SETORRO-146221 format. One line per field, with one value per atom (N, C-alpha, C, O, CB): residue in one letter; atom name; x negated, y negated, z negated. Coordinates in steps of 0.1 Angstrom, whole numbers, plus 2048, in hexadecimal, padded with zeros to 3 digits. Last residue first. Glycine has a CB too. Layout:
<pts>
aa (A  ...)
at (CA  ...)
px (X  ...)
py (Y  ...)
pz (Z  ...)
</pts>
This chain:
<pts>
aa (L  L  L  L  L  A  A  A  A  A  K  K  K  K  K  S  S  S  S  S  M  M  M  M  M  E  E  E  E  E  I  I  I  I  I  F  F  F  F  F  T  T  T  T  T  I  I  I  I  I  R  R  R  R  R  D  D  D  D  D  Y  Y  Y  Y  Y  G  G  G  G  G  P  P  P  P  P  H  H  H  H  H  S  S  S  S  S  Y  Y  Y  Y  Y  E  E  E  E  E  G  G  G  G  G  I  I  I  I  I  K  K  K  K  K  A  A  A  A  A  F  F  F  F  F  G  G  G  G  G  W  W  W  W  W  A  A  A  A  A  S  S  S  S  S  F  F  F  F  F  V  V  V  V  V  A  A  A  A  A  H  H  H  H  H  N  N  N  N  N  E  E  E  E  E  S  S  S  S  S  L  L  L  L  L  E  E  E  E  E  I  I  I  I  I  R  R  R  R  R  T  T  T  T  T  Q  Q  Q  Q  Q  L  L  L  L  L  R  R  R  R  R  L  L  L  L  L  R  R  R  R  R  S  S  S  S  S  L  L  L  L  L  G  G  G  G  G  R  R  R  R  R  E  E  E  E  E  R  R  R  R  R  A  A  A  A  A  C  C  C  C  C  T  T  T  T  T  M  M  M  M  M  A  A  A  A  A  A  A  A  A  A  N  N  N  N  N  L  L  L  L  L  L  L  L  L  L  S  S  S  S  S  R  R  R  R  R  G  G  G  G  G  L  L  L  L  L  G  G  G  G  G  E  E  E  E  E  G  G  G  G  G  Q  Q  Q  Q  Q  C  C  C  C  C  S  S  S  S  S  P  P  P  P  P  A  A  A  A  A  V  V  V  V  V  A  A  A  A  A  L  L  L  L  L  K  K  K  K  K  G  G  G  G  G  I  I  I  I  I  Y  Y  Y  Y  Y  V  V  V  V  V  C  C  C  C  C  D  D  D  D  D  P  P  P  P  P  E  E  E  E  E  P  P  P  P  P  K  K  K  K  K  C  C  C  C  C  F  F  F  F  F  V  V  V  V  V  C  C  C  C  C  A  A  A  A  A  L  L  L  L  L  L  L  L  L  L  R  R  R  R  R  G  G  G  G  G  E  E  E  E  E  D  D  D  D  D  I  I  I  I  I  I  I  I  I  I  T  T  T  T  T  Y  Y  Y  Y  Y  A  A  A  A  A  I  I  I  I  I  E  E  E  E  E  T  T  T  T  T  M  M  M  M  M  A  A  A  A  A  K  K  K  K  K  A  A  A  A  A  R  R  R  R  R  L  L  L  L  L  L  L  L  L  L  P  P  P  P  P  I  I  I  I  I  T  T  T  T  T  L  L  L  L  L  A  A  A  A  A  L  L  L  L  L  A  A  A  A  A  S  S  S  S  S  S  S  S  S  S  P  P  P  P  P  P  P  P  P  P  D  D  D  D  D  I  I  I  I  I  R  R  R  R  R  G  G  G  G  G  N  N  N  N  N  M  M  M  M  M  F  F  F  F  F  A  A  A  A  A  F  F  F  F  F  A  A  A  A  A  D  D  D  D  D  V  V  V  V  V  V  V  V  V  V  L  L  L  L  L  S  S  S  S  S  L  L  L  L  L  L  L  L  L  L  G  G  G  G  G  Q  Q  Q  Q  Q  W  W  W  W  W  D  D  D  D  D  A  A  A  A  A  F  F  F  F  F  D  D  D  D  D  E  E  E  E  E  D  D  D  D  D  L  L  L  L  L  R  R  R  R  R  V  V  V  V  V  L  L  L  L  L  K  K  K  K  K  M  M  M  M  M)
at (N  CA  C  O  CB  N  CA  C  O  CB  N  CA  C  O  CB  N  CA  C  O  CB  N  CA  C  O  CB  N  CA  C  O  CB  N  CA  C  O  CB  N  CA  C  O  CB  N  CA  C  O  CB  N  CA  C  O  CB  N  CA  C  O  CB  N  CA  C  O  CB  N  CA  C  O  CB  N  CA  C  O  CB  N  CA  C  O  CB  N  CA  C  O  CB  N  CA  C  O  CB  N  CA  C  O  CB  N  CA  C  O  CB  N  CA  C  O  CB  N  CA  C  O  CB  N  CA  C  O  CB  N  CA  C  O  CB  N  CA  C  O  CB  N  CA  C  O  CB  N  CA  C  O  CB  N  CA  C  O  CB  N  CA  C  O  CB  N  CA  C  O  CB  N  CA  C  O  CB  N  CA  C  O  CB  N  CA  C  O  CB  N  CA  C  O  CB  N  CA  C  O  CB  N  CA  C  O  CB  N  CA  C  O  CB  N  CA  C  O  CB  N  CA  C  O  CB  N  CA  C  O  CB  N  CA  C  O  CB  N  CA  C  O  CB  N  CA  C  O  CB  N  CA  C  O  CB  N  CA  C  O  CB  N  CA  C  O  CB  N  CA  C  O  CB  N  CA  C  O  CB  N  CA  C  O  CB  N  CA  C  O  CB  N  CA  C  O  CB  N  CA  C  O  CB  N  CA  C  O  CB  N  CA  C  O  CB  N  CA  C  O  CB  N  CA  C  O  CB  N  CA  C  O  CB  N  CA  C  O  CB  N  CA  C  O  CB  N  CA  C  O  CB  N  CA  C  O  CB  N  CA  C  O  CB  N  CA  C  O  CB  N  CA  C  O  CB  N  CA  C  O  CB  N  CA  C  O  CB  N  CA  C  O  CB  N  CA  C  O  CB  N  CA  C  O  CB  N  CA  C  O  CB  N  CA  C  O  CB  N  CA  C  O  CB  N  CA  C  O  CB  N  CA  C  O  CB  N  CA  C  O  CB  N  CA  C  O  CB  N  CA  C  O  CB  N  CA  C  O  CB  N  CA  C  O  CB  N  CA  C  O  CB  N  CA  C  O  CB  N  CA  C  O  CB  N  CA  C  O  CB  N  CA  C  O  CB  N  CA  C  O  CB  N  CA  C  O  CB  N  CA  C  O  CB  N  CA  C  O  CB  N  CA  C  O  CB  N  CA  C  O  CB  N  CA  C  O  CB  N  CA  C  O  CB  N  CA  C  O  CB  N  CA  C  O  CB  N  CA  C  O  CB  N  CA  C  O  CB  N  CA  C  O  CB  N  CA  C  O  CB  N  CA  C  O  CB  N  CA  C  O  CB  N  CA  C  O  CB  N  CA  C  O  CB  N  CA  C  O  CB  N  CA  C  O  CB  N  CA  C  O  CB  N  CA  C  O  CB  N  CA  C  O  CB  N  CA  C  O  CB  N  CA  C  O  CB  N  CA  C  O  CB  N  CA  C  O  CB  N  CA  C  O  CB  N  CA  C  O  CB  N  CA  C  O  CB  N  CA  C  O  CB  N  CA  C  O  CB  N  CA  C  O  CB  N  CA  C  O  CB  N  CA  C  O  CB  N  CA  C  O  CB  N  CA  C  O  CB  N  CA  C  O  CB  N  CA  C  O  CB  N  CA  C  O  CB  N  CA  C  O  CB  N  CA  C  O  CB  N  CA  C  O  CB  N  CA  C  O  CB  N  CA  C  O  CB  N  CA  C  O  CB  N  CA  C  O  CB  N  CA  C  O  CB  N  CA  C  O  CB  N  CA  C  O  CB  N  CA  C  O  CB  N  CA  C  O  CB  N  CA  C  O  CB  N  CA  C  O  CB  N  CA  C  O  CB  N  CA  C  O  CB  N  CA  C  O  CB  N  CA  C  O  CB  N  CA  C  O  CB  N  CA  C  O  CB  N  CA  C  O  CB  N  CA  C  O  CB  N  CA  C  O  CB  N  CA  C  O  CB  N  CA  C  O  CB  N  CA  C  O  CB  N  CA  C  O  CB  N  CA  C  O  CB  N  CA  C  O  CB  N  CA  C  O  CB  N  CA  C  O  CB  N  CA  C  O  CB)
px (829  821  829  824  81C  827  82F  826  81E  83C  819  816  81F  81D  807  81A  81E  81B  81C  82D  810  811  814  811  803  814  815  817  81E  821  7FE  808  808  7FE  806  7F9  7F5  801  80D  7F2  800  7F2  7EE  7E3  7EF  815  812  803  7FB  817  818  816  813  811  80A  817  823  822  82A  827  80C  80A  817  820  801  813  80D  80A  806  801  80C  812  80B  7FF  812  808  804  80B  80F  7F4  822  819  815  81D  820  827  829  81F  815  829  838  82E  831  83D  82E  83C  840  834  829  844  834  842  846  851  843  820  823  832  83B  820  814  81D  820  821  82A  7FA  801  809  804  7F8  7E9  7F7  7FF  80B  7F8  7D0  7D1  7E0  7E3  7CB  7D4  7CF  7D0  7D0  7C0  7DC  7E6  7E1  7E9  7E8  7C4  7CF  7DA  7DF  7D5  7B6  7B1  7BC  7BF  7A5  7C5  7C3  7BF  7C4  7B9  7C2  7D0  7CF  7D6  7D8  7A7  7AC  7BA  7BD  7AD  7A7  7A0  7A4  7A4  790  7B5  7BB  7B4  7BA  7BC  7B6  7AE  7B4  7B7  7AB  7C8  7BD  7B5  7AE  7B4  7DA  7DF  7D3  7D4  7E8  7CD  7CE  7D2  7CE  7C1  7E1  7D5  7D7  7E3  7D1  7ED  7EE  7E0  7D6  7F2  7FE  7F2  7F5  800  7E6  80A  80D  800  7F8  818  816  80B  80F  816  7FD  830  82A  81E  81E  834  83C  83D  836  837  84A  834  836  834  82B  82D  82C  839  83D  849  844  813  81D  82B  834  818  805  805  80F  813  7F7  808  80F  810  81A  809  7F7  805  80D  817  808  7DE  7E2  7F2  7F9  7DB  7DC  7DD  7E3  7EB  7CF  7DA  7E5  7E7  7F3  7E4  7C1  7CD  7DA  7E3  7CD  7B1  7B2  7BE  7C5  7A5  7B4  7B8  7BA  7C3  7AE  7A7  7B6  7BB  7C6  7B8  78D  794  7A3  7AB  78F  789  788  78F  796  779  78B  795  795  79F  792  774  781  78C  796  784  760  762  770  776  757  75A  765  768  770  763  748  743  74E  74B  737  74E  74F  74B  74A  747  736  743  743  739  747  71F  725  732  739  727  716  70D  713  70E  700  72B  72A  721  723  724  73D  731  72F  731  724  75F  755  749  749  759  77D  770  766  764  76A  79B  795  788  789  79F  7AB  79C  796  78D  797  7C8  7C1  7B2  7AD  7C6  7E6  7D7  7D2  7D6  7D4  801  7FB  7EC  7E5  7FF  816  809  804  802  7FF  83A  82E  821  822  82E  84F  852  846  847  85C  844  84F  852  856  85B  820  82B  838  836  82C  7FE  80B  816  815  80C  7E4  7ED  7FA  802  7EE  7C2  7D0  7D9  7D6  7D0  7A6  7AE  7BC  7C2  7AD  788  796  79D  799  79D  767  770  77E  780  76C  745  753  75B  758  758  72B  72D  73B  73C  72B  714  722  724  71E  728  6FB  6FE  70D  713  6F6  6F5  6F5  6F9  6FB  6E9  6F7  6EA  6EA  6E0  6DF  714  70A  6FC  6F7  709  736  729  71F  723  728  754  74C  73D  739  74E  76E  762  75C  75F  757  78E  785  779  77A  78D  7A5  79A  792  78E  792  7C3  7BC  7B2  7B5  7C5  7C7  7CB  7C3  7BC  7C8  7BC  7CB  7D0  7DC  7CF  7A1  7A7  7B6  7BD  7A2  79B  798  79F  7A2  789  7A2  7A9  7A7  7B1  7A4  78E  79C  7A5  7AE  7A1  778  779  788  78D  770  77D  77C  77E  784  76E  77C  788  788  792  78A  761  76C  779  781  76E  753  752  75D  763  744  769  75E  75E  767  760  777  775  768  75E  773  77A  77D  77A  77C  78B  776  76C  76E  765  76D  78B  77F  775  76C  779  79F  79F  792  78F  7AB  794  797  796  78E  78D  7A3  798  79C  7A6  78D  7C3  7BA  7AE  7B0  7C1  7B0  7B4  7C2  7CB  7B4  793  7A1  7A3  79A  7A3  77A  783  792  79B  780  76A  76B  775  778  75D  765  762  762  75B  754  767  773  770  778  77D  74F  752  75F  761  754  750  749  74C  74C  73A  75A  764  75D  764  76C  744  74D  757  75B  754  738  731  73B  73A  726  74C  748  741  745  73F  74C  758  754  759  761  730  736  742  743  73A  72F  727  72C  72C  718  740  743  73B  741  73F  731  73E  743  748  749  71A  719  726  727  714  724  71E  71D  71F  710  72D  737  731  738  73C  725  71F  729  72C  71A  732  729  724  720  71D  74C  746  73E  743  750  75B  74C  745  739  74A  776  76F  760  759  775  775  77B  773  76A  77B  77C  776  77D  789  776  777  781  77A  774  78D  762  763  76E  76F  755  756  761  762  763  76E  734  73F  749  746  73A  71A  724  72F  733  729)
py (4A1  4AD  4B6  4C0  4B4  47D  48A  495  493  488  466  46F  47B  483  472  444  452  459  453  453  429  430  43E  444  42E  40A  418  41E  418  41C  3EE  3F5  404  409  3F2  3D4  3E1  3E5  3E1  3EB  3BA  3BE  3CB  3CE  3BE  39F  3AC  3AF  3A8  3AF  389  38B  39A  3A2  383  385  381  382  37C  372  39B  394  391  399  39D  3AA  39D  395  389  39E  3CA  3C2  3B5  3B4  3CA  3C9  3CD  3C4  3B9  3CC  3CD  3C4  3CB  3D2  3B6  3DB  3DA  3D0  3CC  3E7  3E9  3DF  3DC  3DB  3D2  408  3FE  3F5  3F8  404  419  41B  410  410  429  41D  414  416  416  405  43D  431  42A  430  435  452  44C  440  439  448  45C  460  45B  45E  46E  453  460  465  470  461  439  442  451  45A  43F  42F  430  43A  441  422  430  439  43A  445  433  41D  42B  434  43F  42D  406  40B  41A  422  402  403  405  40B  414  3F7  3FE  40A  40D  419  409  3E4  3EF  3FD  407  3ED  3D5  3D8  3E3  3EB  3CC  3D0  3D9  3DE  3EA  3E5  3C0  3BA  3C3  3BE  3B3  3D2  3CA  3C4  3C2  3BF  3F3  3E4  3DD  3E0  3DF  410  409  3FA  3F5  40C  430  421  41B  421  41D  44D  445  437  432  447  46D  45F  459  460  45E  488  481  473  46D  483  4A1  494  491  496  489  4B8  4B5  4A7  4A3  4B5  4D4  4C6  4C1  4C6  4BD  4ED  4EB  4DD  4DA  4F2  4F0  4EE  4EB  4E7  4E2  4F3  4FE  4FD  506  500  4D9  4E4  4F0  4F7  4E8  4CA  4C8  4D4  4D8  4BB  4D6  4D6  4D4  4DA  4CA  4D0  4DE  4DF  4E7  4E5  4B4  4BA  4C9  4CD  4B9  4B3  4AE  4B3  4B7  49F  4BD  4C5  4C0  4C8  4C2  4A9  4B7  4BF  4C7  4BE  495  494  4A1  4A5  48A  49E  49D  49C  4A1  491  49B  4A9  4A9  4B2  4AD  480  488  496  49D  489  478  474  47D  481  466  482  488  484  48D  483  477  481  487  490  48C  463  471  47B  487  475  44B  44C  45A  45C  442  44B  446  447  444  438  450  45B  457  45F  467  43B  440  44B  44E  445  438  42E  433  430  422  456  44E  445  448  458  452  458  44F  443  458  459  452  45A  466  450  456  45B  453  447  45A  450  450  458  45F  455  464  459  45B  466  458  46E  46E  462  457  46E  481  474  475  47D  46C  496  496  488  482  4A0  497  495  498  49B  486  49A  49A  498  497  490  49B  4A3  4A4  4AF  49D  49D  496  49E  4A7  487  4A4  4A9  4A1  4A0  4B8  492  493  498  490  485  494  497  499  4A2  4A3  482  487  489  47F  47E  487  483  489  495  486  47F  485  480  475  483  483  47E  485  490  480  48C  483  47C  471  48A  496  493  489  47E  48F  4AE  49F  49E  4A3  497  4C8  4C3  4B4  4AF  4C5  4CB  4CD  4C6  4C0  4C7  4BA  4BE  4BF  4B5  4B5  4BA  4BA  4C0  4C9  4C3  4AB  4B0  4AF  4A4  4A9  4B4  4AC  4B3  4BE  4AC  4B0  4B6  4AD  4A1  4BA  4B5  4AD  4B6  4C1  4A7  4B2  4BB  4B3  4AB  4C4  4A7  4A7  4B1  4B9  498  4AC  4AB  4AA  4AC  49F  4AD  4B9  4B8  4C3  4BA  494  4A0  4AD  4B6  4A2  484  483  48F  495  476  48B  48E  48D  495  483  482  490  494  49E  494  467  46E  47D  484  46B  461  45E  466  46C  44F  468  46F  46D  476  46A  456  464  46B  474  469  43B  440  44F  455  43D  421  42F  431  42A  436  406  40A  419  41D  407  405  3FE  402  400  3EF  411  418  412  419  419  3FE  406  40F  414  40F  3E0  3EE  3F5  3F2  3F4  3C0  3C9  3D8  3DC  3C7  3B4  3B7  3C0  3C7  3BD  3AC  3A7  3AD  3AB  397  3B2  3B5  3AF  3AE  3C4  3A8  3A8  3AA  3A5  3B1  3AD  39F  39D  392  39A  3CD  3C4  3B6  3B3  3C7  3DF  3D8  3CC  3C3  3E1  3EC  3E2  3DA  3CF  3E9  400  3F3  3E8  3DC  3F6  419  40E  400  3F6  411  428  428  41C  417  435  424  420  41F  415  42A  430  422  41D  412  420  44B  443  434  42C  447  452  453  44A  442  462  44F  446  446  43C  44B  464  456  44D  443  453  47A  477  469  462  481  478  477  474  46C  484  47C  46F  46D  462  46E  496  48C  47E  475  48C  4B1  4A5  499  492  4A6  4C9  4C3  4B5  4AE  4CC  4E1  4D5  4CE  4CC  4CC  4F4  4F6  4EB  4EA  503  4ED  4EB  4EE  4EA  4F4  4E0  4E8  4E6  4DD  4F7  4D3  4D1  4DA  4DC  4C3  4E4  4DF  4DE  4E8  4E8  4DA  4E1  4DB  4CF  4E0  4DE  4D8  4E0  4ED  4D8  4D9  4E2  4DA  4D1  4EE  4D9  4D2  4DB  4E3  4C6)
pz (6AC  6B0  6B9  6BE  6A4  6AD  6AD  6B2  6BB  6B6  699  6A4  6A3  699  6A6  68D  68C  69A  6A4  689  679  686  683  679  68E  669  668  676  67E  65F  663  66B  668  664  67A  64B  651  659  657  647  644  642  648  64A  633  64A  64E  64C  651  65C  62D  63C  63E  634  641  613  61A  629  630  616  5F9  606  60D  60D  60F  5E3  5E1  5EE  5ED  5D9  5F1  5E6  5E4  5E4  5D9  615  608  5FD  600  607  62D  626  619  612  623  64E  640  63A  640  639  66A  665  657  653  66E  67C  672  66F  672  666  690  68B  680  67C  685  6AC  6A0  69D  6A5  6A3  6B5  6B8  6AB  6A0  6BF  6C0  6B5  6BA  6C4  6AA  6D4  6D4  6C8  6C7  6D4  6D6  6D1  6CF  6CA  6C3  6DE  6E8  6E3  6EC  6EB  6C5  6D0  6DB  6E0  6D6  6B8  6B3  6BE  6C0  6A6  6C7  6C6  6C2  6C9  6BC  6C2  6D0  6D0  6D8  6D7  6A7  6AC  6BA  6BE  6AD  6A5  6A0  6A5  6A8  690  6B1  6B8  6B2  6BA  6B6  69F  6AC  6B3  6BB  6B4  681  688  695  697  67F  673  67A  683  68B  66F  667  672  67A  686  66D  65F  65C  669  674  656  660  664  662  664  673  657  655  65A  657  647  664  65F  65E  663  668  669  666  661  65A  65B  67E  676  674  67C  67D  67F  683  679  66E  684  677  686  689  695  68A  663  664  673  679  65A  65B  662  663  664  65A  653  649  64E  647  640  66A  661  656  650  65B  675  67B  671  671  688  664  664  66A  664  66D  66A  65C  65C  654  655  685  681  673  670  682  683  68A  686  684  699  676  66F  676  66F  66F  68A  67D  676  670  674  69D  6A0  693  692  6AA  68F  693  696  691  69F  690  683  685  67D  67B  6AB  6A5  698  694  6A3  6AE  6B4  6AF  6AD  6C4  6A0  69B  6A1  69A  69E  6B1  6A3  69D  697  69A  6C9  6C8  6BB  6B9  6D2  6C9  6CD  6CC  6CE  6C5  6BF  6CD  6D2  6DF  6D4  6A4  6AA  6B9  6BF  6A5  698  69F  6A6  6AC  696  689  694  69C  6A7  68D  676  681  68C  698  67B  66F  66D  679  684  66C  66B  673  671  672  683  659  659  662  661  64B  64C  658  65B  65E  665  636  635  640  63E  627  63D  637  637  639  629  64A  64D  646  648  65C  640  63F  641  639  633  650  649  64B  656  64F  649  651  64A  63E  657  637  646  64F  65B  649  61D  621  630  634  61A  623  61D  622  62A  622  61E  623  61B  60F  620  627  61B  621  626  614  62F  634  628  61F  63D  637  62C  631  637  620  649  649  63D  639  656  655  64C  64E  654  63D  662  662  658  653  671  65B  667  667  66C  673  645  646  651  650  639  64B  64B  64D  657  655  64F  641  640  635  63B  66B  664  656  652  66D  66A  673  66C  667  680  663  65E  669  670  651  65D  668  663  660  676  646  64A  656  659  63E  638  641  644  644  64E  61D  623  62C  629  618  610  619  620  629  622  5EE  5FC  603  5FD  602  5D6  5D6  5E5  5E7  5CE  5DA  5D4  5D4  5D3  5C5  5E5  5ED  5E7  5EE  5EE  5D0  5DC  5E4  5EA  5E4  5BD  5BA  5C7  5C8  5B0  5CB  5C8  5C5  5CA  5BC  5CB  5D8  5D6  5DD  5DF  5B0  5B8  5C5  5C9  5BA  5AA  5A4  5AB  5AC  595  5BC  5BE  5B6  5BC  5B8  5C6  5BE  5C0  5C6  5AE  5D9  5D7  5CE  5CF  5E4  5DF  5D1  5CE  5C3  5CE  5FA  5F1  5E3  5DB  5F3  605  605  5FC  5F6  613  607  5FB  5FA  5EF  5FA  615  616  609  600  620  60A  60E  60E  608  604  617  60D  612  61C  601  632  625  622  62A  625  647  643  635  62C  643  64B  656  651  657  661  635  63A  645  649  63E  640  636  63B  645  62F  655  651  647  645  64B  658  662  65E  664  66F  643  641  64B  648  641  647  645  643  642  639  649  654  653  65D  655  62F  63C  647  64F  63F  61F  61D  62A  62E  611  629  629  628  630  61E  624  631  632  63C  635  608  611  61F  625  611  600  5FD  606  60B  5EE  60A  60F  60C  615  609  5FB  609  60F  619  60F  5E1  5E4  5F3  5F8  5DE  5E4  5E2  5E5  5EA  5D4  5ED  5F1  5F0  5FA  5FF  5E6  5DC  5E0  5D7  5DA  5E7  5ED  5E3  5D8  5F4  5DA  5DC  5E2  5E2  5E4  5DC  5CF  5D0  5C6  5C5  5FD  5F3  5E6  5E6  5F6  61E  610  606  607  60C  63C  632  624  620  632  656  649  641  640  642  676  66E  662  662  677  681  67D  674  66D  675  698  691  68D  695  699)
</pts>
């Protein structure tokens, strides 16, 4: 298994899209509004990877996990952290978290930030165990209830 930073030579966009969609599938019917992963296309994913810093974990040519890191003025925002369902619980998410922490430190940033849906209490627990703390509750446009929480991890 190896951690790979995506660059212009990356070619398996369909595999990356499938990884994200498969990893986020458990949310279908559980969260409202639906996950933005459902709206991803190969061109959108490619553009995201070229404007952010994306890492994958690959084993024998198979994409197992990914994360997108977006440097912001005071932190690195983590998005689309995805681990293949068959590989969850094997430490791949933590490996990607370590890559995101390195990404932040290399840029002189002292924290990570992420958002997770309010309904996904199991995700809240994992992120808390990884050192993230809830810093806010928010609503998607058009909703009059809390739909997601924001969490932060100091480095």
